[in-house]
C-alpha positions as CSV (number, residue, x, y, z in Angstrom):
1,X,33.3,33.5,2.6
2,X,34.9,34.5,5.9
3,X,34.8,38.2,4.9
4,X,31.1,37.9,4.0
5,X,30.4,36.3,7.4
6,X,32.2,39.1,9.1
7,X,30.3,41.7,7.1
8,X,27.0,40.3,8.2
9,X,28.2,40.3,11.8
10,X,29.2,43.9,11.5
11,X,25.8,44.9,10.2
12,X,24.0,43.1,13.0
13,X,26.5,44.7,15.4
14,X,25.7,48.2,14.2
15,X,22.0,47.5,14.8
16,X,22.6,46.3,18.3
17,X,24.8,49.2,19.1
18,X,22.2,51.6,17.7
19,X,19.6,50.5,20.2
20,X,22.0,49.6,23.0
21,X,22.2,53.1,24.4
22,X,18.5,53.6,24.3
23,X,17.8,50.3,26.0
24,X,20.3,50.8,28.8
25,X,19.0,54.4,29.2
26,X,15.5,52.9,29.7
27,X,16.8,50.5,32.3
28,X,18.6,53.4,34.1
29,X,15.5,55.6,34.4
30,X,12.9,52.9,34.9
31,X,14.7,50.7,37.4
32,X,17.3,50.8,40.2
33,X,19.6,48.3,38.4
34,X,22.2,50.7,36.8
35,X,24.5,52.2,39.4
36,X,28.1,53.6,39.1
37,X,29.9,51.9,36.3
38,X,26.7,50.8,34.6
39,X,25.4,54.4,34.8
40,X,28.4,55.6,32.8
41,X,28.2,52.7,30.3
42,X,24.5,53.8,29.8
43,X,25.5,57.4,29.3
44,X,28.1,56.6,26.7
45,X,25.7,54.1,25.0
46,X,23.1,56.8,24.7
47,X,25.7,59.2,23.2
48,X,26.7,56.5,20.6
49,X,23.0,55.8,19.9
50,X,22.5,59.5,19.0
51,X,25.6,59.6,16.8
52,X,24.6,56.5,14.9
53,X,21.1,57.9,14.5
54,X,22.3,61.2,13.1
55,X,24.6,59.4,10.7
56,X,22.1,56.9,9.3
57,X,18.9,58.9,9.4
58,X,18.0,60.2,6.0
59,X,14.8,62.1,5.2
60,X,15.0,61.2,1.5
61,X,15.1,57.5,2.2
62,X,12.4,57.7,4.8
63,X,10.0,59.6,2.5
64,X,10.7,57.4,-0.5
65,X,10.1,54.1,1.3
66,X,7.0,55.5,3.0
67,X,5.6,56.3,-0.4
68,X,6.7,52.9,-1.8
69,X,4.9,51.1,0.9
70,X,1.7,53.0,0.2
71,X,1.6,53.2,-3.6
72,X,1.3,50.8,-6.5
73,X,4.3,50.9,-8.8
74,X,6.0,49.5,-11.9
75,X,9.7,48.7,-12.0
76,X,12.3,48.3,-14.8
77,X,15.8,47.1,-13.8
78,X,19.0,45.5,-14.8
79,X,21.2,43.1,-12.9
80,X,24.7,42.4,-14.1
81,X,27.2,40.0,-12.6
82,X,30.8,39.9,-13.9
83,X,33.8,37.9,-12.8
84,X,37.3,37.5,-14.1
85,X,40.7,36.1,-13.3
86,X,42.0,32.7,-12.3
87,X,41.7,30.7,-9.1
88,X,44.5,29.0,-7.2
89,X,44.0,25.9,-9.4
90,X,44.3,28.0,-12.6
91,X,40.6,27.7,-13.4
92,X,39.2,30.4,-15.6
93,X,36.2,32.1,-14.0
94,X,35.4,34.8,-16.6
95,X,31.6,35.3,-16.7
96,X,29.3,38.1,-17.7
97,X,25.7,37.5,-16.7
98,X,23.1,40.1,-17.7
99,X,19.5,40.0,-16.5
100,X,16.7,42.5,-17.2
101,X,13.8,42.8,-14.8
102,X,10.4,44.3,-15.5
103,X,7.3,44.1,-13.3
104,X,4.6,45.6,-11.2
105,X,3.6,45.6,-7.6
106,X,0.0,46.0,-6.4
107,X,0.5,47.2,-2.9
108,X,-3.2,47.5,-2.2
109,X,-3.9,43.8,-2.7
110,X,-0.4,42.5,-1.8
111,X,0.3,41.0,-5.2
112,X,3.2,41.4,-7.6
113,X,4.7,40.0,-10.8
114,X,8.3,40.2,-12.2
115,X,9.4,39.2,-15.7
116,X,13.1,38.2,-15.5
117,X,15.1,37.7,-18.7
118,X,18.5,36.1,-18.8
119,X,20.3,37.7,-21.7
120,X,22.9,35.2,-23.0
121,X,23.3,37.4,-26.1
122,X,21.4,39.9,-28.2
123,X,19.5,37.1,-29.8
124,X,19.5,34.3,-27.2
125,X,17.4,35.0,-24.1
126,X,15.5,33.0,-21.5
127,X,12.5,34.7,-20.0
128,X,10.3,33.6,-17.1
129,X,7.8,35.3,-14.8
130,X,7.4,35.2,-11.0
131,X,3.9,36.0,-9.9
132,X,2.3,36.3,-6.5
133,X,-1.5,36.4,-6.6
134,X,-4.5,35.0,-4.7
135,X,-2.3,33.5,-1.9
136,X,-0.2,31.7,-4.5
137,X,3.3,32.3,-5.8
138,X,4.3,30.8,-9.1
139,X,6.9,30.6,-11.9
140,X,6.1,30.5,-15.5
141,X,7.8,30.3,-18.9
142,X,6.3,29.6,-22.3
143,X,9.5,27.7,-23.2
144,X,9.2,25.3,-20.3
145,X,5.5,24.7,-19.6
146,X,2.1,26.0,-20.8
147,X,1.0,26.9,-17.2
148,X,2.4,28.6,-14.2
149,X,3.7,26.2,-11.6
150,X,3.4,27.4,-8.0
151,X,2.8,26.9,-4.4
152,X,-0.3,27.8,-2.5
153,X,0.1,29.3,1.0
154,X,-1.7,26.4,2.7
155,X,-0.8,22.9,3.7
156,X,2.8,23.8,3.5
157,X,3.7,21.2,6.2
158,X,2.2,18.4,4.0
159,X,4.0,19.7,0.9
160,X,7.3,19.7,2.7
161,X,6.8,16.0,3.6
162,X,6.0,15.2,0.0
163,X,9.3,17.0,-1.0
164,X,11.2,14.9,1.5
165,X,12.2,17.9,3.8
166,X,13.4,16.8,7.2
167,X,10.5,16.6,9.6
168,X,12.7,18.3,12.3
169,X,12.5,21.5,10.3
170,X,8.9,22.1,11.5
171,X,7.4,23.8,8.4
172,X,4.2,25.7,9.3
173,X,0.9,25.1,7.7
174,X,0.9,28.6,6.2
175,X,2.8,31.8,6.4
176,X,0.9,35.0,7.1
177,X,3.3,38.0,7.3
178,X,1.7,41.1,8.7
179,X,3.5,43.8,6.8
180,X,1.8,46.5,9.0
181,X,3.8,45.1,12.0
182,X,7.1,45.0,10.1
183,X,8.2,48.6,10.4
184,X,11.5,50.1,11.4
185,X,9.9,51.6,14.5
186,X,8.4,48.2,15.5
187,X,11.6,46.3,14.9
188,X,13.6,48.9,16.9
189,X,11.0,48.8,19.7
190,X,11.2,45.0,19.8
191,X,15.0,44.9,19.8
192,X,15.1,47.6,22.5
193,X,12.6,45.5,24.6
194,X,14.8,42.5,24.5
195,X,18.0,44.4,25.2
196,X,16.0,45.7,28.2
197,X,15.2,42.1,29.2
198,X,18.9,41.3,28.8
199,X,19.9,44.2,31.0
200,X,17.5,43.0,33.6
201,X,19.5,39.8,33.8
202,X,22.8,41.7,34.5
203,X,24.3,42.8,37.7
204,X,26.8,45.5,38.6
205,X,29.6,42.9,38.4
206,X,29.1,42.7,34.6
207,X,30.3,46.3,34.3
208,X,33.9,47.5,34.9
209,X,35.6,50.8,34.8
210,X,38.8,51.0,32.7
211,X,39.4,54.7,33.3
212,X,37.4,57.9,33.7
213,X,36.2,57.8,30.1
214,X,36.0,54.1,29.4
215,X,33.7,51.3,30.7
216,X,33.2,47.7,29.8
217,X,30.2,45.2,29.8
218,X,31.3,41.6,30.0
219,X,28.9,38.6,29.5
220,X,30.5,35.2,29.5
221,X,30.3,31.5,30.2
222,X,27.1,30.3,31.9
223,X,26.0,33.9,32.5
224,X,25.9,34.3,28.7
225,X,24.2,31.0,28.1
226,X,21.5,31.7,30.7
227,X,20.8,35.1,29.3
228,X,20.4,33.7,25.8
229,X,18.0,30.9,27.1
230,X,16.1,33.5,29.1
231,X,15.5,35.7,26.1
232,X,14.5,32.7,23.9
233,X,12.0,31.7,26.6
234,X,10.6,35.2,26.6
235,X,10.4,35.3,22.8
236,X,8.6,31.9,22.9
237,X,5.3,33.5,24.0
238,X,5.8,37.0,22.6
239,X,2.7,37.9,20.5
240,X,4.6,40.7,18.7
241,X,7.2,38.4,17.4
242,X,4.7,35.7,16.5
243,X,2.6,38.2,14.6
244,X,5.6,39.7,12.8
245,X,6.7,36.2,11.7
246,X,3.2,35.3,10.5
247,X,3.0,32.3,12.9
248,X,-0.3,33.3,14.7
249,X,-2.1,30.3,13.2
250,X,0.7,27.9,13.9
251,X,2.1,28.9,17.3
252,X,3.1,25.3,18.2
253,X,5.5,25.0,15.3
254,X,7.2,28.4,16.3
255,X,7.4,27.3,19.9
256,X,8.8,23.9,19.0
257,X,11.6,25.6,17.0
258,X,12.4,27.8,20.0
259,X,12.6,24.7,22.3
260,X,15.0,23.1,19.8
261,X,17.3,26.1,19.9
262,X,17.1,26.1,23.7
263,X,18.0,22.4,23.8
264,X,21.0,23.1,21.5
265,X,22.2,25.9,23.8
266,X,21.9,23.7,26.9
267,X,24.1,21.1,25.2
268,X,26.7,23.6,24.2
269,X,29.8,24.3,26.4
270,X,30.1,28.1,27.0
271,X,33.2,27.8,29.2
272,X,35.3,29.6,26.5
273,X,32.6,31.9,25.2
274,X,32.4,35.6,26.0
275,X,31.2,38.9,24.7
276,X,32.8,42.2,25.8
277,X,31.6,45.7,24.8
278,X,33.8,48.6,25.8
279,X,32.5,52.2,25.3
280,X,35.0,55.1,25.4
281,X,34.3,58.8,25.2
282,X,36.8,60.7,23.0
283,X,37.1,64.3,21.8
284,X,35.5,63.2,18.5
285,X,32.7,61.1,19.8
286,X,32.2,57.6,21.4
287,X,34.2,54.6,20.3
288,X,32.8,51.1,20.8
289,X,35.1,48.0,21.0
290,X,33.4,44.6,20.8
291,X,35.3,41.3,21.5
292,X,33.7,37.9,20.8
293,X,35.5,34.8,21.9
294,X,34.3,31.2,21.1
295,X,35.9,27.8,20.9
296,X,36.6,28.3,17.2
297,X,37.0,32.0,16.6
298,X,38.3,35.1,18.4
299,X,37.0,38.3,16.8
300,X,37.2,41.9,17.8
301,X,35.5,45.0,16.4
302,X,36.4,48.6,17.0
303,X,33.7,51.0,15.9
304,X,34.6,54.7,15.6
305,X,32.2,57.4,14.6
306,X,33.6,60.9,14.2
307,X,30.9,63.6,14.4
308,X,29.8,64.5,10.9
309,X,32.2,62.1,9.3
310,X,32.6,58.4,8.4
311,X,32.2,55.3,10.5
312,X,35.4,53.3,10.8
313,X,35.2,49.6,11.8
314,X,38.4,47.7,12.5
315,X,38.2,44.0,12.8
316,X,40.9,42.0,14.6
317,X,41.2,38.4,15.6
318,X,41.6,34.9,14.2
319,X,39.7,31.9,13.2
320,X,40.7,28.2,13.3
321,X,41.3,26.3,10.0
322,X,41.9,22.6,9.9
323,X,44.3,20.8,7.6
324,X,42.4,18.4,5.3
325,X,45.1,15.6,5.7
326,X,46.5,16.1,9.2
327,X,43.3,17.5,10.8
328,X,45.5,19.9,12.7
329,X,44.0,23.3,13.4
330,X,45.8,26.6,12.9
331,X,44.8,30.0,14.1
332,X,44.6,32.2,11.0
333,X,44.8,36.0,11.6
334,X,41.9,38.0,10.0
335,X,42.4,41.7,10.4
336,X,40.6,44.2,8.2
337,X,39.2,47.7,8.3
338,X,35.9,48.9,7.0
339,X,34.7,52.5,6.3
340,X,31.1,53.5,5.9
341,X,30.6,56.8,4.2
342,X,27.5,58.8,3.0
343,X,26.7,61.3,0.3
344,X,23.4,63.3,0.2
345,X,21.7,65.9,-2.0
346,X,18.2,67.0,-2.7
347,X,17.6,64.1,-5.1
348,X,20.2,61.6,-4.1
349,X,21.2,59.5,-1.0
350,X,24.2,57.1,-1.1
351,X,25.9,54.9,1.5
352,X,29.1,53.1,0.7
353,X,31.1,50.4,2.6
354,X,34.7,49.9,1.6
355,X,37.4,47.7,3.0
356,X,40.9,46.6,2.0
357,X,43.8,44.5,3.2
358,X,46.7,42.9,1.5
359,X,45.7,41.7,-2.0
360,X,42.0,42.2,-1.3
361,X,39.5,45.0,-1.6
362,X,35.7,45.2,-1.2
363,X,33.2,48.0,-1.9
364,X,29.5,47.8,-1.4
365,X,27.2,50.7,-2.3
366,X,23.5,51.6,-1.9
367,X,22.0,54.6,-3.6
368,X,18.7,56.3,-4.3
369,X,18.9,58.5,-7.3
370,X,16.4,60.8,-9.1
371,X,14.2,60.9,-6.0
372,X,10.9,62.6,-6.6
373,X,7.2,62.2,-5.7
374,X,6.8,59.9,-8.7
375,X,9.5,57.4,-7.7
376,X,13.3,56.9,-7.7
377,X,16.1,54.7,-9.1
378,X,17.4,52.1,-6.6
379,X,21.1,51.2,-7.2
380,X,23.2,48.5,-5.4
381,X,26.7,47.5,-6.4
382,X,29.3,45.1,-5.1
383,X,33.0,45.1,-6.2
384,X,35.4,42.5,-4.9
385,X,39.0,42.0,-5.9
386,X,41.2,39.4,-4.3
387,X,44.3,37.5,-5.5
388,X,43.8,38.1,-9.2
389,X,40.0,37.4,-9.0
390,X,37.5,40.1,-9.7
391,X,33.8,40.0,-8.9
392,X,31.3,42.8,-9.7
393,X,27.6,43.1,-9.2
394,X,25.5,46.0,-10.4
395,X,21.7,46.4,-9.9
396,X,19.7,49.4,-11.1
397,X,15.9,49.4,-10.6
398,X,13.7,52.3,-11.7
399,X,10.5,52.7,-9.7
400,X,7.5,54.6,-11.0
401,X,4.4,55.1,-8.8
402,X,1.3,54.4,-10.9
403,X,-1.8,52.2,-11.2
404,X,-0.9,48.6,-12.2
405,X,-2.4,45.3,-13.2
406,X,-1.0,42.0,-12.0
407,X,-1.5,38.7,-13.7
408,X,-4.3,36.7,-12.1
409,X,-3.5,33.1,-11.2
410,X,-6.4,30.6,-11.7
411,X,-7.1,27.0,-12.5
412,X,-6.9,27.8,-16.3
413,X,-3.4,29.2,-16.3
414,X,-1.7,27.6,-13.2
415,X,-1.1,24.5,-11.2
416,X,-0.2,24.2,-7.5
417,X,2.4,21.7,-6.3
418,X,0.3,21.3,-3.1
419,X,-2.4,19.5,-5.1
420,X,-0.1,16.7,-6.3
421,X,0.7,13.4,-4.6
422,X,4.2,12.6,-3.6
423,X,4.7,10.4,-6.7
424,X,3.1,12.9,-9.1
425,X,5.2,15.7,-7.6
426,X,8.4,13.8,-8.1
427,X,7.6,13.1,-11.8
428,X,6.5,16.7,-12.5
429,X,9.5,18.3,-11.0
430,X,11.9,15.9,-12.8
431,X,10.2,16.9,-16.1
432,X,10.3,20.6,-15.3
433,X,14.0,20.5,-14.4
434,X,14.9,18.5,-17.4
435,X,13.1,21.0,-19.7
436,X,14.7,24.0,-18.1
437,X,18.2,22.4,-18.5
438,X,17.5,21.5,-22.1
439,X,16.2,25.0,-23.1
440,X,19.0,26.8,-21.4
441,X,21.8,24.5,-22.6
442,X,20.7,25.1,-26.2
443,X,20.6,28.9,-25.7
444,X,24.0,28.9,-24.0
445,X,25.5,26.8,-26.9
446,X,24.0,29.1,-29.5
447,X,25.2,32.2,-27.7
448,X,28.7,30.7,-27.1
449,X,29.0,32.5,-23.8
450,X,30.8,29.8,-21.8
């Protein structure tokens, strides 16, 4: 779980670094803030930004997803999850889960359906459908109920109360995602804007010179807290973010959640919290070193991108673990190296992340294959091997652009949980869960897979 957490941090880190150079370059040319050490930090940041852009930009991927967002399509796919080995307590975890997926997406009307089949064996299968239509999303299976059971995109706050969801979670009345505003360019522009706002809160004292080719940005303690609070306050009334999150009709809920985050930050002690970003110019390109220190963890990342080659990320640091009995904490080293590589041809684009350390290896891949004007095959795989435990996930999904028809949800073939009282809802859900368990238990027993 710790490696998974670190991998997510690395992905976020790469996004930040990718826009960091452009944001600081903007501040340099548009304001008088950046001087001396901050100028050089901006220069190296811009160089790194260009190197990352050249590495990740792929015309095949851009054109494919542009077509996918504008055309209706069918899909046929397979998801397979396999695990094997024994845990520390000698528990056998051998599993082989196979799912087939078939569906259609009506981009014009923002509707979709997916039929998902769990294949316990050649003869024992459990199929169900996920349908989104007429502002309602629903699940259906002939073996469980004679109608689709779903949720309407309205009165979601009332529904959450009926389901016993904590009122502090501030569920909006409805969710209206504006897909036209969720584009790579808009997201990058938004992130760049907020890094620009962040830069506006810095002073020359945040930047230091290590040598003629290396400069560091340090944000720590109350300076870090105040910047985070400032950015949240700016986001609180940002119409772009509100629109992107689909909260235009329920701004008060969005703002209440922001206020809660600010209150949490104000209560948190930042005296041992810091972020340091060091940019260094080398013969092969720009290296970025990031160090994050908190009360619980100390983590460092070194990002090296050689021109025309792979990206190497070295993680160093430790995290605190507590003994269950003594409650004593121990700093556990957590050092690992990741490599991001790419392959490209006229009809194929592939990115792979690999990592390894003692008794542990991880590989994650994303690939577009058979790319054409009519579609492509999306492939994702994960392979993890640690201490005699193996875990593998493979997902292949063939996309074909064509006219489609999506199941219509109406009063004759569906029911909405929103329309039930709290008592009725509780009874209905209990019956549905009991039927799902009964059906699948029987199929598992007949297939003899576990």
